[in-house]
C-alpha positions in Angstrom: -29.6 39.8 -61.5 -27.7 36.8 -62.3 -25.3 37.0 -59.4 -28.2 37.5 -57.0 -29.9 34.4 -58.3 -26.7 32.4 -57.9 -26.3 33.6 -54.3 -29.9 32.7 -53.5 -29.5 29.3 -55.1 -26.3 28.7 -53.2 -27.9 29.7 -49.9 -30.9 27.5 -50.5 -28.6 24.5 -51.2 -26.2 25.2 -48.4 -28.9 25.9 -45.8 -29.9 22.2 -45.1 -26.3 21.1 -45.0 -25.5 23.7 -42.4 -28.6 22.8 -40.4 -27.5 19.2 -40.0 -25.8 18.4 -36.7 -22.1 17.8 -36.9 -20.8 14.4 -36.3 -19.7 14.0 -32.7 -16.0 14.2 -32.0 -14.4 11.5 -29.9 -14.1 12.6 -26.3 -10.8 14.3 -25.6 -8.7 12.5 -23.0 -8.7 14.2 -19.6 -5.6 16.1 -18.5 -5.1 13.6 -15.8 -4.7 10.1 -17.2 -6.1 7.3 -15.1 -3.5 5.2 -13.3 -2.8 1.7 -14.7 -4.9 -1.1 -13.1 -2.3 -2.3 -10.7 -0.7 1.1 -9.9 -2.4 1.2 -6.5 -0.8 -2.0 -5.5 2.6 -0.8 -6.7 2.2 2.5 -4.7 1.4 0.7 -1.5 4.2 -1.3 0.0 5.7 -1.1 3.5 9.4 -1.6 2.5 11.7 1.2 1.6 11.5 0.3 -2.0 9.4 -1.9 -4.2 12.3 -4.3 -4.8 13.4 -4.7 -1.1 12.3 -7.7 0.9 11.3 -6.8 4.4 9.6 -8.4 7.4 7.2 -6.8 9.8 6.5 -8.5 13.0 6.2 -8.4 16.8 9.2 -9.1 19.0 8.6 -11.7 21.7 11.3 -13.5 23.7 14.0 -12.4 21.2 12.2 -13.8 18.2 9.9 -12.1 15.7 6.4 -13.3 15.0 6.1 -12.2 11.3 2.9 -10.4 10.5 3.8 -9.3 6.9 6.5 -10.1 4.5 6.9 -9.7 0.7 9.3 -12.6 0.7 8.1 -15.3 -1.7 8.6 -17.9 1.2 6.4 -15.7 3.4 3.5 -18.2 3.8 5.7 -20.7 5.6 6.9 -18.1 8.2 3.8 -16.0 8.7 2.8 -15.9 12.4 5.5 -18.2 13.6 8.3 -17.1 15.9 11.4 -16.5 13.7 14.9 -16.5 15.1 16.7 -13.3 14.1 20.5 -12.8 13.9 22.5 -9.8 12.8 25.7 -7.9 13.5 25.2 -6.2 16.8 21.4 -6.7 16.7 19.7 -6.7 20.1 16.0 -7.2 20.0 15.6 -7.1 23.8 15.1 -3.4 23.7 12.2 -3.9 21.2 10.4 -6.6 23.2 6.6 -6.4 22.6 7.0 -3.8 19.9 6.3 -4.1 16.2 9.4 -3.8 14.0 10.4 -3.8 10.4 13.5 -5.8 9.5 15.5 -6.6 6.4 17.7 -9.6 6.0 18.0 -13.0 4.4 15.6 -15.8 5.3 17.0 -19.2 5.9 14.6 -22.0 6.8 17.0 -23.5 9.4 18.6 -20.3 10.8 15.7 -17.9 10.6 16.4 -14.3 9.6 20.1 -13.8 9.2 22.1 -10.6 8.5 19.1 -8.8 9.9 18.8 -5.1 10.4 16.0 -3.1 12.1 14.7 -0.6 9.6 12.0 0.9 11.8 10.1 0.5 15.1 6.4 1.3 15.1 5.0 3.8 17.6 2.6 2.3 20.2 -0.4 3.6 18.3 0.7 2.3 14.9 1.7 -1.1 16.6 -1.8 -1.2 18.1 -3.4 -0.6 14.7 -1.3 -3.3 13.0 -2.0 -5.8 15.7 -5.7 -5.1 15.7 -5.7 -5.4 11.9 -4.0 -8.8 11.7 -5.1 -10.2 15.1 -3.4 -10.9 18.4 0.0 -12.4 17.8 1.1 -12.8 21.4 -0.7 -16.1 22.0 -2.0 -14.5 25.2 -5.2 -12.8 26.0 -6.4 -9.7 24.2 -5.0 -6.5 25.6 -7.3 -4.5 27.8 -8.9 -1.5 26.0 -7.4 1.9 26.8 -9.1 3.8 29.6 -11.7 6.4 28.5 -10.5 9.9 28.1 -11.1 12.2 31.2 -14.1 14.5 30.9 -13.5 18.2 30.7 -15.3 20.3 33.2 
């Protein structure tokens, strides 16, 4: 009988301890870690790389009205017509279009050693111009005609 009494006593003493709730474990980290606070800004940049300095603007009369640049001197050139010079660069074909350029900014000479990286399609150019405002200095462009109705 002695072993039975010991088992009964052990069960009586262990019962309340087993009935107590376990301490909560710290939450496990999710499989997908949240991005660092400024990762969104680092992922969104228009240049070909995060370290490249580029200029996005509208070509008007052979110059570029800068809409965006990540150049530290960008505030002084934003929205102003900027002279552009580069080896074999001819902006006449891009008149009225939105372009992305790389080069070196000089306060006296404008954008030198410039290269055209990309030219926006008409829809993208329209979206960019609408987002930053009219840069032509002229009147707002007429809205596109409504789509034809199907019969």
